[in-house]
C-alpha positions in Angstrom: -9.9 -12.5 22.6 -9.5 -12.7 26.4 -12.9 -12.1 28.3 -13.6 -10.8 31.7 -17.2 -11.3 33.1 -18.2 -8.5 35.8 -21.6 -9.4 37.3 -23.0 -9.9 40.9 -25.4 -12.6 39.7 -23.9 -16.1 39.5 -26.6 -17.0 37.0 -25.8 -14.2 34.6 -22.1 -15.3 34.7 -23.1 -18.8 34.0 -24.9 -17.7 31.0 -22.1 -15.5 29.7 -19.5 -18.3 30.5 -21.5 -20.7 28.5 -21.9 -18.3 25.4 -18.1 -17.5 25.4 -17.5 -21.2 25.5 -19.4 -21.5 22.3 -17.6 -18.9 20.0 -14.3 -19.7 18.8 -11.5 -17.1 19.4 -12.9 -16.2 22.9 -11.4 -17.5 26.0 -12.4 -16.5 29.6 -9.8 -14.7 31.7 -12.0 -14.4 34.8 -15.2 -13.7 36.6 -15.7 -11.0 39.2 -18.6 -10.2 41.3 -18.2 -6.6 41.7 -16.3 -3.6 40.2 -13.6 -3.6 42.7 -12.5 -7.2 41.8 -12.6 -6.0 38.1 -10.5 -3.0 38.7 -7.9 -5.3 40.3 -8.0 -7.9 37.5 -7.6 -5.2 35.0 -4.4 -4.2 36.6 -2.8 -7.7 36.8 -4.3 -9.1 33.4 -4.6 -8.5 29.7 -8.2 -8.1 28.8 -9.6 -7.6 25.5 -13.2 -7.6 26.1 -15.2 -7.1 29.3 -18.8 -7.8 29.7 -19.9 -5.5 32.5 -23.1 -5.5 34.4 -24.4 -2.0 35.5 -26.4 -2.3 38.8 -23.9 -3.8 41.3 -23.3 -3.1 44.9 -20.9 -0.4 46.3 -19.9 0.7 42.6 -22.0 0.5 39.5 -20.7 -0.5 36.1 -21.1 3.0 34.8 -19.1 4.5 37.6 -16.5 2.0 37.2 -16.0 2.8 33.5 -15.6 6.4 34.2 -12.9 5.5 36.9 -10.8 3.4 34.9 -8.3 4.7 32.4 -7.9 2.9 29.2 -10.2 0.1 29.7 -10.6 -2.7 27.3 -13.7 -3.0 25.0 -16.9 -3.2 26.9 -20.1 -4.5 26.4 -22.7 -3.5 29.1 -25.3 -6.3 30.3 -28.1 -5.1 32.3 -32.0 -5.7 32.8 -32.4 -1.8 32.5 -32.7 0.1 29.4 -32.4 3.5 31.1 -28.6 3.4 30.8 -28.2 3.6 27.1 -27.3 7.2 27.0 -24.6 6.5 29.7 -23.3 3.7 27.3 -23.1 5.9 24.2 -21.0 8.5 26.3 -18.8 5.8 27.3 -18.4 4.6 23.8 -19.0 1.0 24.8 -19.3 -1.5 21.8 -22.8 -2.7 22.7 -25.6 -2.7 25.1 -27.2 -6.2 25.9 -30.5 -6.2 27.7 -31.1 -9.3 29.9 -32.2 -11.8 29.1 -30.4 -12.0 25.7 -30.0 -14.6 23.2 -26.8 -16.3 22.0 -27.5 -14.8 18.6 -27.6 -11.3 20.0 -24.4 -12.0 22.1 -22.7 -13.2 18.9 -23.7 -10.0 17.2 -22.3 -7.8 19.8 -19.1 -9.9 19.8 -18.9 -9.5 16.1 -18.9 -5.7 16.7 -15.9 -6.0 19.2 -13.9 -8.0 16.7 -14.5 -5.5 14.0 -13.3 -2.7 16.5 -10.1 -4.6 17.2 -9.5 -5.5 13.7 -9.5 -1.9 12.8 -7.4 -0.8 15.4 -4.8 -3.3 14.9 -4.7 -2.4 11.2 -4.2 1.3 12.0 -1.5 0.4 14.5 0.2 -1.7 11.9 0.4 1.1 9.2 3.7 2.8 8.9 3.6 6.6 10.0 6.4 8.0 7.8 8.8 6.7 5.0 12.3 8.0 4.3 13.2 9.3 0.6 16.4 10.4 -0.7 16.3 13.7 -2.7 18.9 16.7 -3.2 21.6 14.6 -1.6 19.6 14.4 1.5 17.4 11.7 3.3 14.1 13.3 3.8 11.5 12.0 6.5 8.2 12.2 5.1 4.9 11.9 7.2 2.7 9.7 5.3 -0.4 11.7 6.6 1.1 14.7 4.7 1.6 13.2 1.2 -1.0 14.6 -1.2 -0.1 13.2 -4.5 2.7 11.1 -6.2 3.4 11.8 -9.8 5.7 9.7 -12.0 8.2 11.6 -14.4 10.1 9.2 -16.4 12.7 7.6 -14.0 11.8 10.1 -11.3 8.6 10.6 -8.8 7.3 13.9 -7.6 5.9 13.5 -4.0 3.7 16.5 -3.2 3.3 16.9 0.5 1.7 19.7 2.9 5.1 21.1 3.4 7.2 20.7 0.2 7.4 18.8 -3.1 10.3 16.1 -3.4 11.9 14.9 -6.6 13.0 11.2 -6.0 14.6 8.8 -8.0 12.3 5.8 -7.7 9.9 3.7 -9.5 6.2 4.0 -9.5 5.6 0.1 -8.7 8.3 0.4 -5.6 6.5 3.4 -4.0 3.0 1.7 -4.5 4.2 -1.1 -2.5 5.6 1.2 0.1 2.4 3.3 0.5 -0.3 1.6 2.6 -3.4 0.6 0.2 -6.0 1.6 2.8 -4.9 5.1 2.7 -3.6 5.5 -0.9 -4.7 4.5 -4.4 -3.3 4.2 -7.8 -5.5 6.0 -10.1 -3.4 6.3 -13.2 -0.4 4.9 -14.6 1.5 7.9 -13.4 -0.6 9.0 -10.3 -1.2 7.8 -6.8 -3.4 9.9 -4.5 -3.9 10.1 -0.9 -7.7 9.2 0.0 -7.7 11.6 2.8 -6.8 14.6 0.7 -9.3 14.2 -2.0 -11.7 17.0 -2.0 -14.1 16.1 -4.8 -14.3 14.1 -8.1 -15.6 15.5 -11.2 -15.6 13.2 -14.3 -12.2 11.7 -14.6 -10.4 14.5 -12.6 -9.4 14.4 -8.8 -9.5 17.5 -7.1 -7.0 17.4 -3.9 -5.9 19.4 -1.1 -3.9 22.6 -2.3 -5.5 22.6 -5.6 -3.6 19.7 -6.8 -5.3 17.4 -9.6 -5.0 14.0 -10.8 -6.8 12.1 -13.9 -8.4 9.0 -13.4 -7.2 6.4 -15.9 -10.1 4.1 -17.5 -8.3 1.0 -16.4 -8.0 2.2 -12.8 -11.4 3.7 -12.4 -13.5 0.7 -11.6 -11.4 -0.3 -8.7 -10.6 3.1 -7.5 -14.2 4.1 -7.0 -15.0 0.8 -5.4 -12.0 1.5 -3.0 -13.3 4.8 -1.8 -16.7 3.6 -1.4 -16.2 0.4 0.5 
């Protein structure tokens, strides 16, 4: 992760630079002594994580965040606790009160890494697939798929708009559907996690009153998946 330090106190910058150098996977892209320098740097450099002081001359860190479009992930660093509400409203990763230890710094970075990983996973997931049915190639948006049911050599794909009957195998479509969003719950059923309304016994109730049974051999893995 490429880091930017924004702080008008050289000593505070030194501490952050030292901490950044101790964590694998972090690199320092630059140091800025005020918000205006930081805005300029953000326009010319790709920054993943910004350590931003709040009280700085001319323009505070809070005002800077409100002015910048699409800022990187931000960890606020300040000697004052009074800005916590502003930090929450601006959706910053963490709020470090000076002086903070390396351990506390590392925990804040871990949060930023977790957010980055989730964002990359979400970005990498396909948004739609194409299936051949009725001599046509249908574009199916993954978020609209509710349920997939196996019928001999065919599959029924139930969506919010329609039901498609496609000539495909269960094992093939299982590899196509992203695992975070879909789960095999039975030898003949795959369900969309987002469309589960509730589970009663070994039966899953889904959007549009669809139902799917939970097979005994799939139950443990499925319950672990939805509760993780």
